[in-house]
C-alpha positions in Angstrom: 97.7 88.9 160.3 97.5 87.9 156.0 99.0 85.3 154.4 100.0 85.3 150.8 100.2 82.1 149.5 99.2 83.3 146.6 101.0 81.3 143.0 101.3 78.2 145.9 99.9 74.9 145.3 98.0 72.8 148.2 98.7 71.8 150.9 101.0 75.1 151.5 98.4 77.3 152.0 96.8 74.8 154.9 100.5 74.3 156.0 100.5 77.6 157.0 97.6 78.7 158.0 97.9 76.1 161.0 101.1 76.9 161.5 100.2 81.1 162.3 97.3 79.7 164.0 99.0 79.6 167.5 100.5 82.7 167.0 97.2 85.2 167.4 94.9 85.3 170.2 91.9 83.3 170.2 88.8 85.7 168.9 91.6 87.3 166.1 91.8 86.2 162.5 94.0 85.4 159.8 93.5 86.4 156.2 95.0 83.7 153.7 95.7 85.0 150.7 95.4 81.5 148.0 94.7 81.9 144.4 94.9 77.8 144.3 91.3 76.9 143.0 92.3 73.2 146.2 92.1 76.1 148.6 88.4 76.2 148.4 88.0 73.4 149.3 91.3 72.5 151.4 90.5 75.6 154.1 87.3 74.9 154.8 87.4 71.8 155.4 90.4 72.0 157.5 88.5 74.8 159.8 86.0 72.0 160.1 88.4 69.8 161.0 90.4 71.9 163.6 87.0 73.7 165.0 87.8 77.1 164.0 85.8 79.6 162.0 85.9 80.5 158.3 84.5 83.9 158.8 84.7 84.8 155.1 86.0 83.2 151.8 85.8 84.6 148.3 88.0 86.4 145.4 90.8 84.1 146.9 90.7 85.6 150.4 89.8 83.2 153.0 89.5 84.9 156.9 90.1 82.2 159.5 88.7 83.0 163.4 91.0 81.4 165.5 88.4 79.8 168.1 90.9 77.9 170.4 
């Protein structure tokens, strides 16, 4: 699943990620496209706080694996 959050200011990309996470199976990934500079801090922090895996981050793209 890909969430296109380009042009949105944080916390909207994190909110959209949080809402989408339950719709994917454990082990699957969500790719978040977010060009707000705050996303580089907010998305990894959200993953740590929610015990989800940040698979990769770079070029305004974040891949998050659902662990639970």
